[in-house]
N, C-alpha and C positions, 0 to 999 in steps of 0.2 A: 160684170164679173171681174174679180181681181186675179191676176196671173203673175207668178214669180218665175223668172228664168233661172236656169241653173247657176248663172253668174251673180244672182241676187237682185237684179233689176226687176222692178215690179211695174206692171201695166194694168190698167183697167179698161176692159174691152167687152163689147158684145160679141156673140158668136160670129156675126157677119163681119165685124171688124177683125176678128181673129183670122178668118179666112183671107182677108185682104192683107193682113200682116204677114201671113205665110207667103203669099205671092211676092210681096215686097222683099222679104228676106231671101227668097229664092233668087230674085233678081240681083240683090246685093252680092250673094254668094257667087253667082255667075260672073259678075263684074270682076271680083277678086280672082276667080279662076282664070279669067281672060288676062288679067294683069300678070298673074304668075307665068302664063305661057309667053308673054311678051317681055318679061323682065330682062332677058339677055339681048334684046333687040337694041342695037346702039343708037337708034333714032328715037327710042322711047324715053320720055322724061315725065316726071310727076306733073300732074295737072294743076296743082296748087293755085297760087295767086298769079300765075303767068310769068313769074320771074324765076321759077325753079329751074335748076340746071342738072339736078340729080334725080335718080330713080327712087321710087319707094324702096325701102329696105326689104329684103326677102323675109326677114323676121316679122316685120309689120304685116306683110301680105299673108304670111302663114298664120299669124295670130288672128287676123280677120277671117280667114277661111275657116279656122277652127271655131271661132265665135259664131259665125252664121250657120255652120253645120249643126252646132249644138242647139242654137235657137230654133232652127227648122225642126229638129228632132223634138224639142220641147213643145212647139206649137202643134205638131202632128199628134203628139200624145194627148194634148188638151182637146183637140178636135175629136179624137177617137173616144174620149170619155163621154162626150155628149150623145 
């Protein structure tokens, strides 16, 4: 089946794959929520290529949190339609 996220990205998945995608996106969201909690920790640095010396920006983390919250909402709506 073909699914379109609110941001316009389209994915083609089976219902089983959709359930797995929900778990994956919930994990991504939790990771960004954890980052948001640690952003003021002076020992925290971005994990990039190993040479980063700065933190992720707060705006980036907030945009990712919003993105994954919306995706989780979209996926749950699709799962409830079946």
